[in-house]
C-alpha positions as CSV (number, residue, x, y, z in Angstrom):
1,M,-11.4,23.5,-19.2
2,K,-7.8,22.6,-19.4
3,S,-6.0,21.9,-16.2
4,L,-2.3,20.9,-15.1
5,A,-1.9,17.8,-12.8
6,V,0.9,16.0,-11.3
7,Y,1.2,12.4,-11.9
8,F,3.5,9.5,-11.1
9,A,3.4,7.6,-14.5
10,E,5.3,4.8,-12.8
11,P,7.7,4.4,-9.9
12,R,10.2,7.4,-9.7
13,K,8.8,9.0,-12.8
14,V,7.0,12.2,-12.4
15,E,4.9,13.9,-15.2
16,V,2.9,17.1,-15.3
17,R,0.0,16.5,-17.6
18,E,-2.8,18.5,-19.2
19,E,-6.1,17.2,-18.8
20,E,-9.7,18.3,-19.3
21,V,-11.9,19.2,-16.4
22,G,-15.7,19.5,-16.8
23,E,-18.3,21.6,-15.2
24,P,-19.5,20.8,-11.8
25,G,-22.5,18.3,-11.7
26,P,-25.2,18.2,-8.8
27,G,-23.6,18.5,-5.5
28,Q,-20.2,19.4,-7.0
29,V,-18.0,22.3,-6.8
30,L,-15.1,23.4,-9.1
31,T,-12.2,25.3,-7.5
32,R,-9.1,26.7,-9.0
33,T,-6.1,25.8,-6.7
34,R,-4.0,28.4,-5.0
35,V,-1.8,25.9,-3.2
36,S,-1.3,22.3,-2.4
37,L,0.7,20.8,0.4
38,L,2.5,17.5,0.0
39,S,2.2,14.8,2.6
40,T,5.9,14.1,2.1
41,G,6.0,10.7,3.9
42,T,2.9,9.3,2.1
43,E,3.8,10.6,-1.1
44,M,7.3,9.5,-1.1
45,W,6.1,5.8,-0.5
46,C,3.8,6.2,-3.5
47,Y,6.6,7.8,-5.6
48,R,8.9,4.7,-4.9
49,G,6.2,2.2,-5.2
50,E,7.6,-0.4,-2.8
51,F,5.0,-1.9,-0.5
52,D,4.1,-5.3,0.7
53,E,1.3,-7.3,-1.3
54,G,-2.1,-6.9,0.1
55,T,-1.6,-3.9,2.2
56,T,-3.7,-0.7,2.0
57,W,-0.7,0.7,-0.2
58,A,-0.7,-1.8,-2.7
59,N,-4.5,-1.5,-3.1
60,W,-4.5,2.2,-3.3
61,V,-1.5,3.1,-5.5
62,H,-1.9,2.1,-9.3
63,Y,0.0,3.9,-11.9
64,P,-0.6,6.3,-13.5
65,F,-1.2,7.6,-10.0
66,R,-2.2,11.4,-8.9
67,P,-0.3,12.1,-5.5
68,G,-1.7,14.6,-3.0
69,Y,-4.6,15.3,-0.8
70,Q,-4.3,18.8,0.6
71,N,-5.5,21.3,-1.8
72,V,-6.5,24.9,-1.0
73,G,-8.4,26.9,-3.8
74,E,-11.0,29.4,-4.8
75,V,-14.6,28.3,-5.9
76,V,-15.1,29.1,-9.6
77,A,-18.4,27.4,-10.3
78,V,-21.1,25.4,-8.1
79,G,-23.4,22.6,-9.3
80,E,-26.9,22.4,-8.9
81,G,-28.0,21.9,-5.4
82,V,-25.0,23.6,-3.7
83,E,-26.1,26.4,-1.4
84,A,-23.4,26.5,1.4
85,L,-20.7,27.6,-1.3
86,R,-20.5,30.3,-3.9
87,T,-18.2,31.6,-6.3
88,G,-15.1,33.4,-4.7
89,D,-15.1,31.3,-1.6
90,R,-11.8,29.9,-0.4
91,V,-12.0,26.2,0.5
92,F,-9.9,23.2,1.4
93,V,-10.5,20.0,-0.4
94,G,-8.8,16.5,-0.2
95,A,-7.9,16.5,-3.7
96,G,-4.5,15.7,-5.6
97,H,-2.0,18.4,-7.1
98,A,-4.0,19.8,-9.7
99,G,-4.6,23.4,-11.1
100,Y,-8.7,22.9,-11.1
101,V,-10.4,20.2,-9.0
102,L,-14.0,18.9,-9.0
103,S,-15.1,17.9,-5.6
104,D,-18.1,16.8,-3.7
105,A,-19.3,20.0,-2.2
106,T,-20.1,18.4,1.1
107,S,-16.4,17.7,1.6
108,A,-15.1,21.1,1.0
109,V,-14.3,23.1,4.1
110,K,-14.5,26.9,4.0
111,V,-11.1,28.6,5.0
112,P,-11.6,31.6,7.6
113,Q,-10.2,34.8,6.3
114,A,-7.8,35.1,9.2
115,V,-6.3,31.7,8.1
116,S,-3.6,32.0,5.3
117,D,-3.5,29.7,2.3
118,E,-0.1,28.2,3.9
119,D,-1.9,27.4,7.1
120,A,-5.1,26.1,5.6
121,A,-3.3,23.5,3.5
122,W,-2.2,21.4,6.6
123,A,-6.0,20.4,7.0
124,A,-5.6,16.8,6.1
125,L,-2.5,16.4,8.3
126,S,-4.3,18.2,11.0
127,F,-7.2,15.9,11.4
128,I,-5.0,12.6,11.0
129,A,-2.9,14.0,13.9
130,Q,-6.0,15.1,15.8
131,T,-7.7,11.8,15.3
132,G,-4.5,10.0,16.7
133,V,-4.3,12.4,19.8
134,R,-8.0,11.7,20.5
135,R,-7.5,8.0,20.4
136,A,-4.8,8.3,23.2
137,N,-7.3,9.4,25.8
138,H,-4.8,11.6,27.6
139,S,-5.2,12.8,31.1
140,M,-3.9,16.1,32.5
141,G,-0.4,15.8,33.3
142,D,0.4,13.1,31.0
143,T,3.9,12.7,29.4
144,A,4.3,11.9,25.5
145,V,7.1,10.9,23.2
146,V,6.7,11.8,19.5
147,I,9.1,9.8,17.2
148,G,9.4,11.4,13.6
149,L,9.0,15.1,13.5
150,G,8.1,15.4,9.7
151,P,4.8,17.3,8.7
152,L,2.6,14.9,10.7
153,G,4.7,14.5,13.7
154,Q,4.8,18.3,13.8
155,M,1.0,18.5,13.9
156,V,1.0,15.8,16.8
157,V,3.3,18.1,18.9
158,Q,1.1,21.0,18.5
159,Y,-2.1,19.3,19.6
160,L,-0.3,17.7,22.5
161,K,0.5,21.3,23.5
162,V,-2.9,22.6,22.9
163,I,-4.4,20.1,25.5
164,G,-1.8,20.7,28.1
165,L,0.6,17.7,28.5
166,R,3.4,18.1,31.1
167,E,6.1,16.9,28.9
168,I,6.2,16.5,24.9
169,L,9.5,14.9,24.0
170,A,10.6,15.0,20.4
171,I,12.9,12.4,18.8
172,D,14.3,12.6,15.5
173,T,17.6,12.3,13.5
174,V,17.3,15.6,12.0
175,Q,18.0,18.6,14.0
176,L,16.0,21.1,11.8
177,R,12.9,19.1,12.7
178,L,13.7,18.9,16.2
179,D,14.3,22.9,16.5
180,A,10.7,23.5,14.9
181,A,9.1,21.0,17.3
182,L,10.7,22.9,20.2
183,A,9.4,26.1,18.7
184,H,5.8,24.7,18.4
185,G,5.4,23.0,21.7
186,A,7.8,20.3,22.4
187,T,9.3,20.6,25.9
188,A,12.7,18.6,25.0
189,A,14.3,17.0,22.2
190,F,16.6,14.2,21.4
191,C,18.6,14.1,18.2
192,G,19.5,10.5,17.3
193,S,17.9,7.1,17.1
194,A,14.9,6.2,19.2
195,A,16.8,3.1,20.1
196,D,19.2,5.4,22.1
197,A,16.7,7.7,23.7
198,R,15.6,5.5,26.9
199,D,18.0,7.5,29.3
200,F,16.6,10.9,27.8
201,V,13.1,9.7,28.3
202,L,13.6,8.5,31.7
203,E,15.2,11.8,32.7
204,H,12.2,13.8,31.6
205,T,9.6,11.6,33.2
206,G,10.9,11.2,36.6
207,G,12.1,7.7,35.8
208,M,8.7,6.4,34.8
209,L,9.1,6.4,30.9
210,A,6.1,8.0,28.7
211,D,2.5,7.6,29.2
212,V,2.1,7.5,25.4
213,V,4.6,7.2,22.7
214,Y,3.6,8.2,19.1
215,D,5.3,6.4,16.3
216,V,4.8,8.9,13.4
217,T,7.7,7.6,11.1
218,G,5.8,5.0,9.0
219,H,9.0,2.9,9.1
220,Y,8.7,-0.7,10.2
221,T,12.1,-0.5,12.4
222,V,10.7,2.0,14.8
223,L,7.9,0.1,16.6
224,P,10.2,-2.0,18.7
225,M,12.1,1.0,19.8
226,A,9.0,2.9,20.6
227,L,7.6,0.0,22.8
228,K,10.8,0.3,25.1
229,L,10.0,4.1,25.8
230,A,6.4,3.5,27.1
231,R,5.9,3.1,31.0
232,D,4.5,-0.1,32.3
233,F,0.8,-0.1,31.1
234,G,1.4,2.7,28.9
235,V,0.3,3.2,25.3
236,V,2.3,3.1,22.0
237,E,0.2,4.6,19.1
238,L,1.0,3.8,15.5
239,I,0.0,7.0,13.3
240,G,2.4,6.5,10.4
241,D,1.3,3.4,8.3
242,T,4.4,1.3,7.1
243,P,4.1,-0.3,3.7
244,H,6.1,-3.1,5.0
245,P,4.1,-4.6,7.7
246,S,5.7,-8.0,7.1
247,K,8.8,-6.6,8.6
248,Q,7.3,-4.8,11.7
249,H,7.3,-6.9,14.9
250,L,6.3,-6.7,18.5
251,T,8.6,-7.0,21.7
252,Q,7.9,-8.7,25.0
253,D,7.0,-5.3,26.3
254,I,3.2,-6.0,25.2
255,L,2.9,-8.9,27.6
256,A,5.6,-8.5,30.2
257,R,4.9,-4.8,30.8
258,Q,1.5,-4.7,29.5
259,V,1.8,-1.9,27.1
260,T,-1.0,-1.1,24.9
261,L,-0.8,-0.9,21.2
262,I,-3.1,1.3,19.2
263,G,-3.4,1.9,15.4
264,T,-5.0,4.9,13.9
265,H,-6.1,5.7,10.3
266,N,-7.8,8.8,8.8
267,A,-10.4,6.7,7.1
268,K,-11.5,5.0,10.5
269,L,-13.1,7.3,12.9
270,G,-15.2,5.0,14.7
271,P,-18.9,4.4,14.3
272,G,-21.0,7.4,14.9
273,A,-17.8,9.7,15.6
274,Y,-18.9,13.2,16.2
275,W,-15.4,14.4,15.3
276,T,-15.6,14.0,11.7
277,P,-12.8,15.3,9.4
278,Q,-14.7,18.2,8.5
279,R,-15.3,19.2,12.3
280,Q,-11.7,18.5,13.1
281,I,-10.5,20.7,10.3
282,E,-12.7,23.5,11.4
283,L,-11.3,23.2,15.0
284,F,-7.7,23.3,13.5
285,Y,-8.7,26.6,11.6
286,L,-10.1,27.8,14.8
287,Y,-7.0,27.0,16.6
288,V,-4.8,28.8,13.9
289,S,-7.0,31.9,13.9
290,R,-6.5,32.3,17.7
291,G,-2.8,31.8,17.3
292,Q,-2.8,28.6,19.2
293,M,-1.4,26.7,16.4
294,K,0.5,27.7,13.3
295,A,1.8,25.7,10.2
296,A,2.7,28.2,7.7
297,D,6.1,28.7,9.2
298,L,6.8,25.0,8.9
299,I,6.9,25.4,5.1
300,T,10.6,24.9,3.9
301,H,10.2,24.6,0.2
302,S,7.9,25.9,-2.5
303,F,7.8,24.7,-6.0
304,R,6.0,25.7,-9.1
305,P,3.9,22.7,-10.6
306,D,6.2,22.5,-13.6
307,Q,9.1,21.8,-11.2
308,A,7.4,18.7,-9.8
309,A,10.1,16.2,-10.9
310,E,12.7,18.4,-9.0
311,C,10.5,18.6,-6.0
312,Y,10.2,14.8,-5.7
313,R,14.0,14.3,-6.6
314,L,14.8,16.6,-3.5
315,L,12.6,14.6,-1.4
316,E,14.2,11.3,-2.6
317,T,17.7,12.7,-2.1
318,D,17.7,15.1,0.9
319,R,14.2,14.7,2.8
320,G,15.9,15.6,6.0
321,S,16.3,19.4,4.7
322,T,12.4,19.7,4.4
323,I,9.5,19.8,6.6
324,G,6.6,21.2,4.7
325,V,6.8,21.4,1.0
326,M,4.3,23.0,-1.2
327,F,3.2,23.6,-4.9
328,D,2.2,27.2,-5.4
329,W,-0.5,27.5,-8.1
330,R,-1.2,31.1,-7.7
331,E,0.8,32.2,-10.7
């Protein structure tokens, strides 16, 4: 079977290739993609190909590279031994941007009828954000700052709303993203650099600063700013993984004010973790079906697969005009 797939042939060069996709083997499922959502921050680092040597980025990205890991499709064939899925089921798989995808059936998550394709495609970002919020160990009445309101930051805001924080303070340099965060659970927003947001945070936390500060930017310059916004004995959590850790540095807040720094990664959930990616995605879908969370309205741009080069050029030149960006394969 022939399938189209998006590739980065080399840094800043996008190609849509035709490739052969075989029949599913034992334990596998073949899906026809309906939509695939970009993880815009991650994919643009991969597109540019600029990372420190020895990082997870440098070890992961080798050209030609197929980007993407958020794919919603319809099952068209199942392999031997697959009983939980059948032809016609709609599923999420953590696969790249391609028209047909072979996946391990155990990693596919059924999409409930009440959840749209556009909502379902946020599944990977949903469990990355959910893992981060769980690691923070919030208590009732906590205050939090979220720096960086791209797609992942928007998910963090919504989970903080679901668990009932007292204040959810959004910081970004793009008003479009702040408006979206306010519409989805943020209690106040600051448009500008986190370096200038201390008075804003003090005002909304009774002069105490935040219990938890989330740096969801993936940019090495932001960590020192984030540390200044956490209260004494507070927490700063890195969810965005910078490709340039050699340029990232700590401040005296770690020692002088005993601020705790936590890093989270979707591939490291902890030994024996009950909340696996599949369970977290299922919980996200439950929240969406109940109306407690929503993501489809965060999609600002939709492209056909043959417009992939145009899509990534937009993100390179005007990413601030975007939040959710999607490839629509349904035609």
